[in-house]
C-alpha positions, 0 to 999 in steps of 0.5 A: 499499499503506498504511503506518504509523510509530511515534509518539514514545511508540511508539519508547520503548515499542518500545525498552524492550520490545526491551531487556527481551527482550535483542534487538538492533535487527535481531535474527534472533529478532525477524525470524523471529517477525514472518515467522511472523506474516505467513506461518504456513507460514514455515519458516527451517530448510526454507529453510536460509539465514540472512537469509531472511525472509517477504516484507515483513520484512528487517533494513533494514525493522526498522531503519526501523521503530525509527527511526520511518519509514513501513513497510508496514502488515502488516510494522508490525503483525507487528513489534509483535506479535512484540515484545509479543503483548499490544500493540494496534499502534494504541497505538504508531502515529502519524497513525492516530488524532486525538481531540485535539478529542473530548470525554474518554471519561467514564462513560456511562449509558443510551442502550443502544438508540442505542449498539447502533444506531450500533455496527451502523452503524459495525461492520462499516462499513455506512453511509457517512454517519451523522448524529446530531442533537438539541437542545443537551445531549442527549448527541450527542458523548458517544454518538459518543465511546463508539461511536468507542472501540468502533469504533477497531480497525475503521478505519485512520484516525480523526479528530474535527474540531470545528466550533465555530469552523469554518475556511474549507473549504480549510483544513479540507481541508488539515488533513484531507489532512495527517492522511490522508497522514500529513504529506505536503503535497499540493494538496488538493481533495475528489477527493483526499480521496475517493481516501483514503476509497476506499483506506482505512477512515476514520472522520471525525467532524464535531462541531457541524455546526449552526455552518455550516448557515446560512452562505451564503458560497462559503467554506462551501458546500464543506462541503455539497459534501463531505457530499454526495460522501461520501453519494453516492460509493462508498467504504469509510469513514464520516463521522459528523456531529453537529448540533443541527439536522437538515441540510437541502437535502443532496442524497443519491441513495442513502439506503441509505448514509445513516443519520439518528439523532435523539436524544431525551430520556433514558428513565426507566431511563436516568435511574435508571441515572445516579442509581444510579451517582452517589454521594451521591444519595437518591431515591424512585421517584416523585421520579425519575419526576418528574425523568425526565418533566420534566428528561430532557435529560442536561445538565440532569439532571447539573446537577440531580444536582449541585445536589441533592448540593451544596445539599440534601445529596443529598436529592432530595425537598428539591429538589423542594419548590421546584417547577420547577427553574430555575438561572442555568446553565440560562438561559444554556444555553437562551439559546444554544439559542433565539437562532436560533429567536427571530430567526425570526418565524413560529417565534418566534410559534408557540413563544410560542403553545405557551407561552401555551396551556401545552402544550395547543396543537393544530395547528388552534388554532395555525393560528387563533392565528397567523392562518395556514392549516393547511398553513402552520402545519404547515410551521412546526411540522415544523422545530420538531419535526424539524430543531430538535427543540425542540417535542414532539408528545403523540401519546397525545391526540387531536388531537395536542398540541404541547408544550415540556419544563417547563424550556423552557416556563418559559424561553419564558414568561419571554421572552414576558413580558419582551418583551411588557413591553418592547413596552408600555414602548416605546409608553408612552415614545414614544407610537408603535404599530407594530402588531407589538407582542406585546400586539397579536399574542398573547393573554395569555389564550386562550378556554378556556370548558371549562378554568378551570384553564388560564385561571388558569395563564395569569393566574398565569404571564403576566398577573400577571408583566406587570402586576407589571413594569409596576407596578415601572416606573411606580410605582403602580397608578394610573399603570399604569391611566393609561398602559394607557388612553392606549394604548387611546386610541392604538389607537383613534386609529390605527384598530387594530381587529385583534389582541388589544391591547384584550382584553389591556389590559382583562385587565391593568386588571382586575388592579388589583382583585385586588392 
């Protein structure tokens, strides 16, 4: 039988309410009121015996309730309601809700459809495993916090567990079991946790699941095993999992018990709602439309709104005059997001090509650019669009085009320029070519016979910045020309006939005539 006990704050609230009513600690009026709540047919007069109450209610139970001992859940709720009908018993109970690791419940804008979808999944309890995934800053935790608040009275236990610095799985199990058992120490294993999930209605939130996705140690394999059992076995609880990446290789047999929700960019209506409810912002619909199309990540939108208020006196138009918005905090944000991807060779090369083609790359073009088959290219693109949710597909065009949002496009372009320059500098300093340098594997300008605008954009965003960085390192245009020609000679001496090196160097040399 589930039990409850008062929290320390709950003890104080109960005592104050009792004294306000003028009741003693085992007042007969209190016990009769609780009995009538438990059993609407309860009639003391008909029983004709002082001291007889409904099953589960007694003077001893009432004293243990006030002391903070565990009593049966039904009696706990009845004693609370008899004392103060307006109370929510969860406000005075201990051990039922632990949201200490959850984000603060802050004003929430938009996401009406996603919020309704999650409410339908958790209220009533329909799915055993719900997975919300999407890029950093897209609003996973904020959305989950809202739905947890709405679902609070439907669950016996709610706990929010942050995995930013994930403990060994055994420690995680121990912590979870202590919460579910209300402090009783037991030998912990997954089966015991599953028993609690079958017996009680539990809502467990695991935030930042991406931190353990690629951990191959035995210590962390238990997390995946736990996830699989929650999704497979019958119970009346729900595990809500939040992750930047869609969990891969999780074996779930009954997909009817599992729901995946990929959070996408904010809609124009969501962005407008945020701006309308943020004081001190002035905008035109066209300006907001531009921001919505180009900066639809909630975290970025909030930063931009703050920048408009602090630096431009709330005038959105003034900020937009500077063009693409790219502040230091965004670079740190994007560094965190792309650190992993830029360590994966195939994914990194593909994202670089999308940036080089300035968001016009098709599947076939990327296959040609990366010198891989269409099937292999698709294998790389799928996780970038689905698992990592970093690349979008522009489906209104035929053939489909793979794109990056403007902030990400600028970030990836800058990374490509920076790393290409580093490769040039390394060869200049060491006179050694490995063959994997970016100026060999990637073209600075693609073949665009029918798109002069794209060519000019590539020159402006890629070729000129690389040339300027080389000029800054070498000190003069003459020296740049000398060193680039040395690299051409090295390539010929080493027999490097493949790749884009010769084409790229000739493109850079031609910049001397435009300075």
